Backbone as JSON Lines, residues from 0, in Angstrom:
{"i":0,"aa":"X","n":[-6.46,-55.17,56.24],"ca":[-7.06,-55.21,57.56],"c":[-7.83,-53.91,57.79]}
{"i":1,"aa":"X","n":[-9.06,-54.07,58.29],"ca":[-9.87,-52.9,58.59],"c":[-9.52,-52.29,59.93]}
{"i":2,"aa":"X","n":[-10.3,-51.3,60.34],"ca":[-10.09,-50.61,61.6],"c":[-10.48,-51.48,62.79]}
{"i":3,"aa":"X","n":[-9.83,-51.23,63.91],"ca":[-10.18,-51.84,65.19],"c":[-10.52,-50.68,66.12]}
{"i":4,"aa":"X","n":[-11.82,-50.54,66.44],"ca":[-12.31,-49.39,67.19],"c":[-12.7,-49.8,68.6]}
{"i":5,"aa":"X","n":[-12.26,-49.01,69.58],"ca":[-12.54,-49.29,70.98],"c":[-13.25,-48.07,71.59]}
{"i":6,"aa":"X","n":[-14.57,-48.17,71.73],"ca":[-15.37,-47.1,72.32],"c":[-15.44,-47.3,73.83]}
{"i":7,"aa":"X","n":[-15.35,-46.19,74.58],"ca":[-15.41,-46.25,76.04],"c":[-14.09,-46.7,76.64]}
{"i":8,"aa":"X","n":[-13.0,-46.37,76.0],"ca":[-11.69,-46.87,76.42],"c":[-11.3,-46.44,77.82]}
{"i":9,"aa":"X","n":[-11.53,-45.2,78.18],"ca":[-11.12,-44.72,79.52],"c":[-9.68,-45.09,79.8]}
{"i":10,"aa":"X","n":[-9.42,-45.64,81.0],"ca":[-8.04,-46.0,81.33],"c":[-7.56,-47.27,80.62]}
{"i":11,"aa":"X","n":[-8.47,-48.0,79.98],"ca":[-8.11,-49.24,79.29],"c":[-7.67,-48.94,77.86]}
{"i":12,"aa":"X","n":[-6.48,-48.42,77.71],"ca":[-5.94,-48.07,76.41],"c":[-5.32,-49.29,75.75]}
{"i":13,"aa":"X","n":[-6.0,-49.81,74.73],"ca":[-5.53,-51.01,74.04],"c":[-4.42,-50.66,73.06]}
{"i":14,"aa":"X","n":[-3.5,-51.59,72.83],"ca":[-2.41,-51.32,71.89],"c":[-2.89,-51.36,70.44]}
{"i":15,"aa":"X","n":[-2.05,-50.89,69.54],"ca":[-2.38,-50.97,68.11],"c":[-2.63,-52.43,67.75]}
{"i":16,"aa":"X","n":[-3.55,-52.7,66.86],"ca":[-4.14,-51.79,65.89],"c":[-5.39,-51.06,66.4]}
{"i":17,"aa":"X","n":[-5.76,-51.21,67.68],"ca":[-6.96,-50.54,68.19],"c":[-6.8,-49.03,68.21]}
{"i":18,"aa":"X","n":[-7.89,-48.34,67.88],"ca":[-8.0,-46.9,68.09],"c":[-8.87,-46.74,69.34]}
{"i":19,"aa":"X","n":[-8.32,-46.15,70.38],"ca":[-9.05,-45.94,71.63],"c":[-9.83,-44.64,71.54]}
{"i":20,"aa":"X","n":[-11.16,-44.76,71.56],"ca":[-12.04,-43.62,71.32],"c":[-12.79,-43.27,72.59]}
{"i":21,"aa":"X","n":[-12.81,-41.98,72.91],"ca":[-13.48,-41.53,74.12],"c":[-14.54,-40.49,73.77]}
{"i":22,"aa":"X","n":[-14.64,-39.45,74.54],"ca":[-15.71,-38.46,74.44],"c":[-15.81,-37.81,73.07]}
{"i":23,"aa":"X","n":[-14.7,-37.64,72.38],"ca":[-14.73,-36.99,71.07],"c":[-15.56,-37.78,70.06]}
{"i":24,"aa":"X","n":[-15.76,-39.06,70.29],"ca":[-16.59,-39.9,69.43],"c":[-17.89,-40.19,70.16]}
{"i":25,"aa":"X","n":[-18.83,-39.28,70.06],"ca":[-20.12,-39.36,70.75],"c":[-20.97,-40.44,70.09]}
{"i":26,"aa":"X","n":[-21.26,-41.52,70.82],"ca":[-22.0,-42.63,70.23],"c":[-23.47,-42.3,70.01]}
{"i":27,"aa":"X","n":[-23.91,-41.12,70.44],"ca":[-25.3,-40.7,70.17],"c":[-25.44,-40.15,68.76]}
{"i":28,"aa":"X","n":[-24.32,-39.95,68.08],"ca":[-24.32,-39.37,66.73],"c":[-23.84,-40.41,65.73]}
{"i":29,"aa":"X","n":[-24.12,-40.2,64.45],"ca":[-23.6,-41.13,63.45],"c":[-22.07,-41.22,63.57]}
{"i":30,"aa":"X","n":[-21.56,-42.44,63.44],"ca":[-20.12,-42.64,63.55],"c":[-19.41,-42.07,62.33]}
{"i":31,"aa":"X","n":[-18.21,-41.53,62.55],"ca":[-17.45,-40.88,61.48],"c":[-16.55,-41.86,60.73]}
{"i":32,"aa":"X","n":[-17.04,-43.03,60.49],"ca":[-16.27,-44.04,59.77],"c":[-17.08,-44.52,58.58]}
{"i":33,"aa":"X","n":[-16.38,-44.92,57.52],"ca":[-17.04,-45.34,56.29],"c":[-17.71,-46.7,56.47]}
{"i":34,"aa":"X","n":[-18.7,-46.95,55.63],"ca":[-19.37,-48.24,55.6],"c":[-18.33,-49.34,55.39]}
{"i":35,"aa":"X","n":[-18.44,-50.43,56.16],"ca":[-17.57,-51.58,55.97],"c":[-16.1,-51.34,56.21]}
{"i":36,"aa":"X","n":[-15.75,-50.34,57.01],"ca":[-14.34,-49.99,57.19],"c":[-13.69,-50.61,58.43]}
{"i":37,"aa":"X","n":[-14.46,-51.28,59.28],"ca":[-13.92,-51.81,60.54],"c":[-13.96,-53.33,60.56]}
{"i":38,"aa":"X","n":[-12.89,-53.93,61.08],"ca":[-12.85,-55.37,61.29],"c":[-13.44,-55.75,62.64]}
{"i":39,"aa":"X","n":[-13.25,-54.87,63.62],"ca":[-13.78,-55.13,64.95],"c":[-14.14,-53.82,65.63]}
{"i":40,"aa":"X","n":[-15.24,-53.84,66.35],"ca":[-15.65,-52.73,67.21],"c":[-15.86,-53.3,68.61]}
{"i":41,"aa":"X","n":[-15.26,-52.65,69.58],"ca":[-15.4,-53.04,70.98],"c":[-15.99,-51.84,71.72]}
{"i":42,"aa":"X","n":[-17.19,-52.0,72.25],"ca":[-17.86,-50.96,73.02],"c":[-17.92,-51.44,74.47]}
{"i":43,"aa":"X","n":[-17.08,-50.86,75.3],"ca":[-16.88,-51.35,76.66],"c":[-17.52,-50.42,77.69]}
{"i":44,"aa":"X","n":[-18.59,-50.9,78.29],"ca":[-19.29,-50.14,79.34],"c":[-19.53,-48.7,78.9]}
{"i":45,"aa":"X","n":[-20.12,-48.55,77.71],"ca":[-20.4,-47.22,77.2],"c":[-21.87,-47.07,76.8]}
{"i":46,"aa":"X","n":[-22.51,-48.15,76.36],"ca":[-23.88,-48.05,75.81],"c":[-24.89,-47.64,76.88]}
{"i":47,"aa":"X","n":[-24.63,-47.97,78.13],"ca":[-25.54,-47.6,79.22],"c":[-25.47,-46.13,79.58]}
{"i":48,"aa":"X","n":[-24.5,-45.41,79.01],"ca":[-24.34,-43.98,79.31],"c":[-25.12,-43.08,78.37]}
{"i":49,"aa":"X","n":[-25.9,-43.68,77.47],"ca":[-26.75,-42.9,76.56],"c":[-28.18,-43.41,76.69]}
{"i":50,"aa":"X","n":[-29.18,-42.57,76.31],"ca":[-30.56,-43.05,76.35],"c":[-30.72,-44.32,75.49]}
{"i":51,"aa":"X","n":[-31.69,-45.14,75.85],"ca":[-31.86,-46.45,75.21],"c":[-31.96,-46.36,73.69]}
{"i":52,"aa":"X","n":[-32.77,-45.44,73.17],"ca":[-32.92,-45.35,71.71],"c":[-31.62,-44.93,71.04]}
{"i":53,"aa":"X","n":[-30.82,-44.11,71.7],"ca":[-29.51,-43.74,71.17],"c":[-28.6,-44.96,71.16]}
{"i":54,"aa":"X","n":[-28.72,-45.82,72.16],"ca":[-27.95,-47.07,72.19],"c":[-28.31,-47.98,71.03]}
{"i":55,"aa":"X","n":[-29.6,-48.07,70.74],"ca":[-30.04,-48.88,69.59],"c":[-29.5,-48.31,68.28]}
{"i":56,"aa":"X","n":[-29.52,-46.99,68.15],"ca":[-28.98,-46.35,66.95],"c":[-27.48,-46.62,66.82]}
{"i":57,"aa":"X","n":[-26.76,-46.62,67.95],"ca":[-25.33,-46.94,67.95],"c":[-25.09,-48.36,67.45]}
{"i":58,"aa":"X","n":[-25.88,-49.31,67.9],"ca":[-25.74,-50.7,67.44],"c":[-25.91,-50.76,65.92]}
{"i":59,"aa":"X","n":[-26.88,-50.03,65.39],"ca":[-27.07,-49.99,63.93],"c":[-25.89,-49.34,63.22]}
{"i":60,"aa":"X","n":[-25.33,-48.3,63.82],"ca":[-24.15,-47.65,63.24],"c":[-22.94,-48.6,63.24]}
{"i":61,"aa":"X","n":[-22.77,-49.36,64.29],"ca":[-21.68,-50.33,64.34],"c":[-21.86,-51.35,63.22]}
{"i":62,"aa":"X","n":[-23.08,-51.82,63.03],"ca":[-23.33,-52.77,61.94],"c":[-22.92,-52.16,60.6]}
{"i":63,"aa":"X","n":[-23.24,-50.89,60.4],"ca":[-22.91,-50.2,59.15],"c":[-21.41,-50.14,58.92]}
{"i":64,"aa":"X","n":[-20.63,-49.81,59.95],"ca":[-19.2,-49.6,59.75],"c":[-18.39,-50.91,59.73]}
{"i":65,"aa":"X","n":[-18.98,-52.0,60.19],"ca":[-18.25,-53.28,60.16],"c":[-18.23,-53.86,58.75]}
{"i":66,"aa":"X","n":[-17.11,-54.48,58.42],"ca":[-17.01,-55.22,57.16],"c":[-17.73,-56.56,57.33]}
{"i":67,"aa":"X","n":[-18.12,-57.21,56.23],"ca":[-18.73,-58.54,56.35],"c":[-17.78,-59.47,57.12]}
{"i":68,"aa":"X","n":[-18.32,-60.18,58.09],"ca":[-17.51,-61.05,58.95],"c":[-16.89,-60.32,60.12]}
{"i":69,"aa":"X","n":[-17.07,-59.0,60.19],"ca":[-16.52,-58.21,61.3],"c":[-17.2,-58.54,62.61]}
{"i":70,"aa":"X","n":[-16.52,-58.28,63.71],"ca":[-17.01,-58.64,65.05],"c":[-17.29,-57.39,65.87]}
{"i":71,"aa":"X","n":[-18.44,-57.39,66.54],"ca":[-18.81,-56.35,67.49],"c":[-18.82,-56.98,68.88]}
{"i":72,"aa":"X","n":[-17.96,-56.49,69.77],"ca":[-17.93,-56.94,71.16],"c":[-18.56,-55.84,71.99]}
{"i":73,"aa":"X","n":[-19.63,-56.17,72.68],"ca":[-20.41,-55.21,73.46],"c":[-20.43,-55.67,74.91]}
{"i":74,"aa":"X","n":[-19.99,-54.8,75.82],"ca":[-20.06,-55.14,77.25],"c":[-20.79,-54.03,77.99]}
{"i":75,"aa":"X","n":[-21.55,-54.43,79.0],"ca":[-22.35,-53.47,79.76],"c":[-22.74,-54.06,81.1]}
{"i":76,"aa":"X","n":[-23.09,-53.21,82.09],"ca":[-23.61,-53.74,83.35],"c":[-25.03,-54.26,83.11]}
{"i":77,"aa":"X","n":[-25.28,-55.47,83.51],"ca":[-26.54,-56.16,83.21],"c":[-27.42,-56.17,84.45]}
{"i":78,"aa":"X","n":[-28.52,-55.43,84.41],"ca":[-29.4,-55.33,85.59],"c":[-30.05,-56.66,85.93]}
{"i":79,"aa":"X","n":[-30.26,-57.54,84.96],"ca":[-30.92,-58.82,85.23],"c":[-30.03,-59.75,86.06]}
{"i":80,"aa":"X","n":[-28.75,-59.51,86.1],"ca":[-27.85,-60.37,86.87],"c":[-28.13,-60.28,88.37]}
{"i":81,"aa":"X","n":[-28.97,-59.33,88.8],"ca":[-29.23,-59.12,90.22],"c":[-30.66,-59.44,90.62]}
{"i":82,"aa":"X","n":[-31.41,-60.09,89.74],"ca":[-32.82,-60.35,90.03],"c":[-33.08,-61.71,90.68]}
{"i":83,"aa":"X","n":[-32.08,-62.57,90.72],"ca":[-32.27,-63.91,91.26],"c":[-31.23,-64.21,92.33]}
{"i":84,"aa":"X","n":[-31.67,-64.88,93.35],"ca":[-30.75,-65.29,94.4],"c":[-29.87,-66.4,93.84]}
{"i":85,"aa":"X","n":[-28.55,-66.24,93.98],"ca":[-27.64,-67.26,93.49],"c":[-26.7,-67.75,94.57]}
{"i":86,"aa":"X","n":[-26.68,-67.1,95.72],"ca":[-25.84,-67.52,96.82],"c":[-26.72,-67.71,98.04]}
{"i":87,"aa":"X","n":[-26.28,-68.46,99.03],"ca":[-27.13,-68.75,100.2],"c":[-27.61,-67.48,100.9]}
{"i":88,"aa":"X","n":[-28.91,-67.48,101.25],"ca":[-29.48,-66.32,101.93],"c":[-28.78,-66.03,103.24]}
{"i":89,"aa":"X","n":[-28.37,-67.08,103.97],"ca":[-27.74,-66.84,105.26],"c":[-26.4,-66.11,105.12]}
{"i":90,"aa":"X","n":[-25.8,-66.19,103.94],"ca":[-24.52,-65.5,103.74],"c":[-24.72,-64.09,103.21]}
{"i":91,"aa":"X","n":[-25.67,-63.92,102.28],"ca":[-25.78,-62.63,101.59],"c":[-27.11,-61.91,101.78]}
{"i":92,"aa":"X","n":[-28.08,-62.48,102.46],"ca":[-29.35,-61.79,102.64],"c":[-30.36,-62.17,101.58]}
{"i":93,"aa":"X","n":[-31.4,-61.38,101.42],"ca":[-32.52,-61.72,100.55],"c":[-32.13,-61.91,99.1]}
{"i":94,"aa":"X","n":[-31.4,-60.99,98.53],"ca":[-31.01,-61.11,97.13],"c":[-29.5,-61.3,97.08]}
{"i":95,"aa":"X","n":[-29.06,-62.52,96.87],"ca":[-27.64,-62.85,96.91],"c":[-26.79,-62.02,95.99]}
{"i":96,"aa":"X","n":[-27.21,-61.84,94.75],"ca":[-26.39,-61.08,93.81],"c":[-26.31,-59.61,94.2]}
{"i":97,"aa":"X","n":[-27.43,-59.02,94.57],"ca":[-27.4,-57.6,94.97],"c":[-26.55,-57.43,96.21]}
{"i":98,"aa":"X","n":[-26.62,-58.38,97.14],"ca":[-25.82,-58.28,98.35],"c":[-24.34,-58.42,98.04]}
{"i":99,"aa":"X","n":[-23.99,-59.33,97.14],"ca":[-22.58,-59.49,96.76],"c":[-22.09,-58.23,96.05]}
{"i":100,"aa":"X","n":[-22.94,-57.66,95.22],"ca":[-22.59,-56.42,94.54],"c":[-22.38,-55.3,95.55]}
{"i":101,"aa":"X","n":[-23.26,-55.25,96.56],"ca":[-23.13,-54.24,97.62],"c":[-21.81,-54.41,98.35]}
{"i":102,"aa":"X","n":[-21.43,-55.66,98.64],"ca":[-20.16,-55.91,99.31],"c":[-18.99,-55.43,98.47]}
{"i":103,"aa":"X","n":[-19.04,-55.68,97.17],"ca":[-17.97,-55.23,96.28],"c":[-17.94,-53.71,96.18]}
{"i":104,"aa":"X","n":[-19.11,-53.07,96.1],"ca":[-19.15,-51.61,96.05],"c":[-18.56,-51.01,97.33]}
{"i":105,"aa":"X","n":[-18.84,-51.65,98.46],"ca":[-18.36,-51.14,99.74],"c":[-16.83,-51.14,99.82]}
{"i":106,"aa":"X","n":[-16.18,-51.93,98.98],"ca":[-14.7,-51.95,98.96],"c":[-14.11,-50.72,98.3]}
{"i":107,"aa":"X","n":[-14.94,-49.99,97.55],"ca":[-14.45,-48.79,96.88],"c":[-14.22,-47.7,97.93]}
{"i":108,"aa":"X","n":[-13.1,-47.01,97.87],"ca":[-12.75,-46.05,98.92],"c":[-13.78,-44.94,99.13]}
{"i":109,"aa":"X","n":[-14.49,-44.52,98.08],"ca":[-15.42,-43.41,98.23],"c":[-16.77,-43.82,98.81]}
{"i":110,"aa":"X","n":[-17.01,-45.14,98.99],"ca":[-18.27,-45.61,99.55],"c":[-18.02,-46.25,100.91]}
{"i":111,"aa":"X","n":[-18.79,-45.87,101.9],"ca":[-18.56,-46.41,103.23],"c":[-19.47,-47.6,103.53]}
{"i":112,"aa":"X","n":[-20.76,-47.51,103.21],"ca":[-21.68,-48.63,103.43],"c":[-22.74,-48.61,102.35]}
{"i":113,"aa":"X","n":[-23.05,-49.76,101.82],"ca":[-24.03,-49.86,100.74],"c":[-24.92,-51.06,101.0]}
{"i":114,"aa":"X","n":[-26.24,-50.84,100.96],"ca":[-27.18,-51.95,101.1],"c":[-27.41,-52.57,99.72]}
{"i":115,"aa":"X","n":[-28.03,-53.76,99.67],"ca":[-28.34,-54.34,98.36],"c":[-29.23,-53.42,97.51]}
{"i":116,"aa":"X","n":[-30.21,-52.76,98.13],"ca":[-31.08,-51.85,97.36],"c":[-30.27,-50.67,96.8]}
{"i":117,"aa":"X","n":[-29.38,-50.13,97.61],"ca":[-28.53,-49.03,97.14],"c":[-27.6,-49.51,96.03]}
{"i":118,"aa":"X","n":[-27.13,-50.74,96.13],"ca":[-26.23,-51.29,95.11],"c":[-26.93,-51.37,93.76]}
{"i":119,"aa":"X","n":[-28.17,-51.86,93.74],"ca":[-28.9,-51.96,92.48],"c":[-29.21,-50.56,91.95]}
{"i":120,"aa":"X","n":[-29.51,-49.61,92.84],"ca":[-29.72,-48.22,92.41],"c":[-28.47,-47.67,91.75]}
{"i":121,"aa":"X","n":[-27.31,-47.96,92.33],"ca":[-26.04,-47.52,91.73],"c":[-25.87,-48.14,90.35]}
{"i":122,"aa":"X","n":[-26.19,-49.44,90.22],"ca":[-26.07,-50.12,88.93],"c":[-26.98,-49.48,87.89]}
{"i":123,"aa":"X","n":[-28.21,-49.14,88.29],"ca":[-29.18,-48.57,87.35],"c":[-28.89,-47.11,87.0]}
{"i":124,"aa":"X","n":[-28.58,-46.31,88.0],"ca":[-28.51,-44.87,87.76],"c":[-27.19,-44.23,88.17]}
{"i":125,"aa":"X","n":[-26.3,-44.98,88.73],"ca":[-25.03,-44.42,89.14],"c":[-24.08,-44.25,87.97]}
{"i":126,"aa":"X","n":[-23.01,-43.54,88.2],"ca":[-21.95,-43.36,87.22],"c":[-22.45,-42.81,85.88]}
{"i":127,"aa":"X","n":[-23.54,-42.04,85.92],"ca":[-24.05,-41.42,84.7],"c":[-24.81,-42.36,83.78]}
{"i":128,"aa":"X","n":[-25.28,-43.48,84.3],"ca":[-26.04,-44.41,83.45],"c":[-27.38,-43.79,83.07]}
{"i":129,"aa":"X","n":[-27.73,-43.9,81.79],"ca":[-28.99,-43.35,81.29],"c":[-29.93,-44.43,80.77]}
{"i":130,"aa":"X","n":[-29.45,-45.67,80.69],"ca":[-30.3,-46.77,80.25],"c":[-29.86,-48.05,80.92]}
{"i":131,"aa":"X","n":[-30.77,-49.01,80.98],"ca":[-30.49,-50.31,81.58],"c":[-30.56,-51.37,80.5]}
{"i":132,"aa":"X","n":[-29.55,-52.22,80.46],"ca":[-29.47,-53.28,79.46],"c":[-29.41,-54.63,80.16]}
{"i":133,"aa":"X","n":[-29.93,-55.64,79.48],"ca":[-29.81,-57.03,79.92],"c":[-29.27,-57.84,78.76]}
{"i":134,"aa":"X","n":[-28.83,-59.05,79.05],"ca":[-28.32,-59.91,77.98],"c":[-29.36,-60.1,76.89]}
{"i":135,"aa":"X","n":[-30.6,-60.35,77.31],"ca":[-31.67,-60.6,76.33],"c":[-31.94,-59.38,75.46]}
{"i":136,"aa":"X","n":[-31.95,-58.2,76.06],"ca":[-32.17,-56.97,75.29],"c":[-31.0,-56.73,74.34]}
{"i":137,"aa":"X","n":[-29.78,-56.95,74.81],"ca":[-28.6,-56.79,73.96],"c":[-28.63,-57.74,72.77]}
{"i":138,"aa":"X","n":[-28.94,-59.01,73.02],"ca":[-29.03,-59.99,71.93],"c":[-30.09,-59.56,70.92]}
{"i":139,"aa":"X","n":[-31.26,-59.15,71.41],"ca":[-32.34,-58.73,70.52],"c":[-31.92,-57.52,69.68]}
{"i":140,"aa":"X","n":[-31.28,-56.54,70.3],"ca":[-30.84,-55.34,69.57],"c":[-29.84,-55.71,68.48]}
{"i":141,"aa":"X","n":[-28.93,-56.62,68.77],"ca":[-27.93,-57.04,67.78],"c":[-28.57,-57.8,66.64]}
{"i":142,"aa":"X","n":[-29.5,-58.69,66.94],"ca":[-30.17,-59.44,65.88],"c":[-31.03,-58.54,65.0]}
{"i":143,"aa":"X","n":[-31.76,-57.61,65.61],"ca":[-32.59,-56.69,64.84],"c":[-31.72,-55.81,63.94]}
{"i":144,"aa":"X","n":[-30.53,-55.44,64.4],"ca":[-29.63,-54.61,63.58],"c":[-29.12,-55.38,62.37]}
{"i":145,"aa":"X","n":[-29.18,-56.72,62.41],"ca":[-28.76,-57.51,61.26],"c":[-27.6,-58.45,61.5]}
{"i":146,"aa":"X","n":[-27.06,-58.49,62.72],"ca":[-25.95,-59.41,63.0],"c":[-26.43,-60.85,62.84]}
{"i":147,"aa":"X","n":[-25.58,-61.68,62.24],"ca":[-25.98,-63.05,61.93],"c":[-25.75,-64.01,63.09]}
{"i":148,"aa":"X","n":[-24.72,-63.78,63.87],"ca":[-24.39,-64.65,65.0],"c":[-24.17,-63.77,66.21]}
{"i":149,"aa":"X","n":[-24.81,-64.12,67.32],"ca":[-24.6,-63.4,68.58],"c":[-24.35,-64.45,69.64]}
{"i":150,"aa":"X","n":[-23.27,-64.26,70.39],"ca":[-22.99,-65.22,71.47],"c":[-22.54,-64.48,72.72]}
{"i":151,"aa":"X","n":[-23.05,-64.92,73.88],"ca":[-22.54,-64.38,75.14],"c":[-21.17,-64.97,75.42]}
{"i":152,"aa":"X","n":[-20.3,-64.22,76.02],"ca":[-19.01,-64.75,76.46],"c":[-18.69,-64.23,77.84]}
{"i":153,"aa":"X","n":[-17.73,-64.86,78.45],"ca":[-17.32,-64.48,79.79],"c":[-16.44,-63.24,79.73]}
{"i":154,"aa":"X","n":[-16.46,-62.49,80.79],"ca":[-15.55,-61.35,80.92],"c":[-14.13,-61.9,80.79]}
{"i":155,"aa":"X","n":[-13.36,-61.3,79.9],"ca":[-11.98,-61.74,79.69],"c":[-11.81,-62.74,78.56]}
{"i":156,"aa":"X","n":[-12.9,-63.37,78.1],"ca":[-12.84,-64.31,76.98],"c":[-13.02,-63.52,75.7]}
{"i":157,"aa":"X","n":[-12.01,-63.47,74.86],"ca":[-12.08,-62.66,73.64],"c":[-11.4,-63.37,72.48]}
{"i":158,"aa":"X","n":[-11.88,-64.56,72.2],"ca":[-11.23,-65.37,71.18],"c":[-11.61,-64.96,69.76]}
{"i":159,"aa":"X","n":[-12.73,-64.29,69.58],"ca":[-13.17,-63.93,68.24],"c":[-12.81,-62.49,67.91]}
{"i":160,"aa":"X","n":[-12.46,-62.25,66.67],"ca":[-12.32,-60.9,66.18],"c":[-11.05,-60.17,66.56]}
{"i":161,"aa":"X","n":[-10.35,-60.67,67.57],"ca":[-9.14,-59.99,68.03],"c":[-8.01,-60.34,67.07]}
{"i":162,"aa":"X","n":[-7.2,-59.35,66.68],"ca":[-6.09,-59.65,65.79],"c":[-5.17,-60.72,66.39]}
{"i":163,"aa":"X","n":[-4.59,-61.55,65.53],"ca":[-3.76,-62.67,65.98],"c":[-2.69,-62.22,66.97]}
{"i":164,"aa":"X","n":[-2.09,-61.07,66.74],"ca":[-1.01,-60.61,67.61],"c":[-1.5,-60.2,69.0]}
{"i":165,"aa":"X","n":[-2.82,-60.05,69.16],"ca":[-3.36,-59.66,70.47],"c":[-4.12,-60.8,71.16]}
{"i":166,"aa":"X","n":[-4.17,-61.99,70.54],"ca":[-4.85,-63.11,71.19],"c":[-4.14,-63.4,72.51]}
{"i":167,"aa":"X","n":[-4.9,-63.51,73.55],"ca":[-4.32,-63.7,74.88],"c":[-4.11,-62.37,75.61]}
{"i":168,"aa":"X","n":[-4.18,-61.24,74.87],"ca":[-4.05,-59.93,75.5],"c":[-5.4,-59.59,76.14]}
{"i":169,"aa":"X","n":[-5.43,-59.17,77.4],"ca":[-6.7,-58.89,78.08],"c":[-7.34,-57.58,77.59]}
{"i":170,"aa":"X","n":[-8.25,-57.68,76.62],"ca":[-8.84,-56.44,76.1],"c":[-9.92,-55.88,77.02]}
{"i":171,"aa":"X","n":[-10.62,-56.73,77.77],"ca":[-11.61,-56.21,78.72],"c":[-10.86,-55.45,79.81]}
{"i":172,"aa":"X","n":[-11.3,-54.22,80.09],"ca":[-10.58,-53.41,81.05],"c":[-11.44,-52.73,82.08]}
{"i":173,"aa":"X","n":[-12.73,-53.08,82.17],"ca":[-13.6,-52.42,83.15],"c":[-13.08,-52.63,84.58]}
{"i":174,"aa":"X","n":[-12.41,-53.75,84.8],"ca":[-11.89,-54.05,86.14],"c":[-10.82,-53.05,86.59]}
{"i":175,"aa":"X","n":[-10.22,-52.33,85.64],"ca":[-9.24,-51.3,86.0],"c":[-9.93,-50.22,86.83]}
{"i":176,"aa":"X","n":[-11.2,-49.94,86.49],"ca":[-11.98,-48.93,87.21],"c":[-12.6,-49.46,88.49]}
{"i":177,"aa":"X","n":[-13.14,-50.69,88.45],"ca":[-13.98,-51.17,89.55],"c":[-13.45,-52.4,90.27]}
{"i":178,"aa":"X","n":[-12.38,-52.99,89.81],"ca":[-11.88,-54.23,90.4],"c":[-12.44,-55.43,89.67]}
{"i":179,"aa":"X","n":[-11.71,-56.53,89.68],"ca":[-12.08,-57.71,88.9],"c":[-13.36,-58.36,89.39]}
{"i":180,"aa":"X","n":[-13.54,-58.5,90.71],"ca":[-14.75,-59.15,91.22],"c":[-16.01,-58.4,90.81]}
{"i":181,"aa":"X","n":[-15.98,-57.09,90.95],"ca":[-17.13,-56.28,90.6],"c":[-17.38,-56.31,89.1]}
{"i":182,"aa":"X","n":[-16.32,-56.22,88.3],"ca":[-16.46,-56.25,86.84],"c":[-17.08,-57.57,86.38]}
{"i":183,"aa":"X","n":[-16.61,-58.69,86.94],"ca":[-17.16,-59.99,86.56],"c":[-18.59,-60.16,87.04]}
{"i":184,"aa":"X","n":[-18.9,-59.59,88.18],"ca":[-20.24,-59.71,88.76],"c":[-21.28,-58.95,87.96]}
{"i":185,"aa":"X","n":[-20.95,-57.77,87.47],"ca":[-21.96,-56.92,86.83],"c":[-21.97,-56.99,85.31]}
{"i":186,"aa":"X","n":[-20.92,-57.48,84.67],"ca":[-20.76,-57.31,83.24],"c":[-21.3,-58.47,82.42]}
{"i":187,"aa":"X","n":[-22.08,-58.13,81.41],"ca":[-22.45,-59.07,80.36],"c":[-21.64,-58.68,79.13]}
{"i":188,"aa":"X","n":[-21.1,-59.68,78.46],"ca":[-20.32,-59.47,77.23],"c":[-20.99,-60.27,76.12]}
{"i":189,"aa":"X","n":[-21.26,-59.57,75.0],"ca":[-21.82,-60.22,73.83],"c":[-20.9,-59.99,72.64]}
{"i":190,"aa":"X","n":[-20.73,-61.0,71.81],"ca":[-19.99,-60.83,70.57],"c":[-20.92,-61.17,69.42]}
{"i":191,"aa":"X","n":[-20.94,-60.3,68.44],"ca":[-21.82,-60.47,67.29],"c":[-21.0,-60.4,66.01]}
{"i":192,"aa":"X","n":[-21.37,-61.2,65.03],"ca":[-20.68,-61.24,63.74],"c":[-21.61,-60.7,62.67]}
{"i":193,"aa":"X","n":[-21.06,-59.81,61.85],"ca":[-21.86,-59.25,60.74],"c":[-21.88,-60.24,59.59]}
């Protein structure tokens, strides 16, 4: 069995066999793992914290360290999720998704009031974000890196690549930081197979 690497672990410390990697493993630099040494890499809400080109380089590095058939699970806040109205205007205002996001942000103790425009600004540039990703950009980056299969999945759905003993274990943990509604609202999850 190869390595199971979890980048951006924060408070979501996964049990063995995962290695929970934080700041000491700077994704802007070449990864310190051998070619083909990992069975699974999980990058959870971390790629948006580096400049876009560094994120692309990280995707290529993940491809390098994965063994054939290895799985890369990539999750990030998706700015495109807020460009279309999906809920009734009378309930949420002009942009339903941005308004719902604003309502969820307003539940955080450190924020008192947030408009939809402020909510999207927080998504784009808040929390140290240095790049904006969408599902389409993520899929393209994974395919260009050489991944053979890329599929979107729901937050919390992790049927591929997870060791048998952890199937059913909730590996997605962004909700620990922001709450489940906000995590599901903003997060795109992609799984790619080498």
